[in-house]
N, C-alpha and C positions, 0 to 999 in steps of 0.2 A: 476465492476467488472465482471466474469462470474461468472454465479451462478454454476459448476465444485469447484471452485477458493474457497469461500465461504464455502462450504462444508469441502476441507482438512482447508483451517484456522479454521472452527469447531471445526474438531475432530481430531488432527493434534499435539500431544504435543510438536511437534519438532519447531513448528512453533512459533517464541520468537515474532515477529512484522508483520504489516500490516500497510502501507503506502499507502492510496488513495491520487494519486497525481489529481486533477480534471480538468479537459483539454487538457490532456495527450492522453487519449486512449489508443488504443494496441500497439502504439509502443511507446515506451521511448524518442529515438535518434530521437526524429523532428523534431531538430533545432529552431522549434518555441518558438516565446516568451524568458522565461528562462528554457522550460522541460527539457535541457540537461543536465543543472548546478541543477535541483532542483532533476533529478535522480543521477546524480555522486554524489552528496552529501548526498540523502539514500542510496545508497550501499556502500560507505570509512565511511560513519558514522557504519554502520553495520559489514563492514570486521574488523574496527579498537574495535570494542565494544563498540563505545560511541553513547552516548544519538542521536537518530533520529532529526536531524534538520524539520520532521514532526509528530506528534500527531499522535502517534498505533493507528490507526483507519482502519476499523472500528475493533474494539475487538470482541473477542468468546458470548459475552455475547450480544456485540451491534449489530451480522449480522441480525436479526430478524425487527429490525427499520431502517437497512442502505439498506434491500428490500422495506421493505414498503414506505420507503421515494422517493424511483427508485433511487437511486445512483449510 
């Protein structure tokens, strides 16, 4: 995840959730493995105000650990 994005997550109260999708990279819709399905499920859940199929990660309080662990 790009450092600028993490700074935004840490400071913008309008951001409700963040899903880290390992193996996807910068292009969510890359057709590899189940990336398209995972991306669609996360976006659909958000638009329908439903819980995400992926954990809310990193959270605002977990950004330092996320960076420290080189995610």
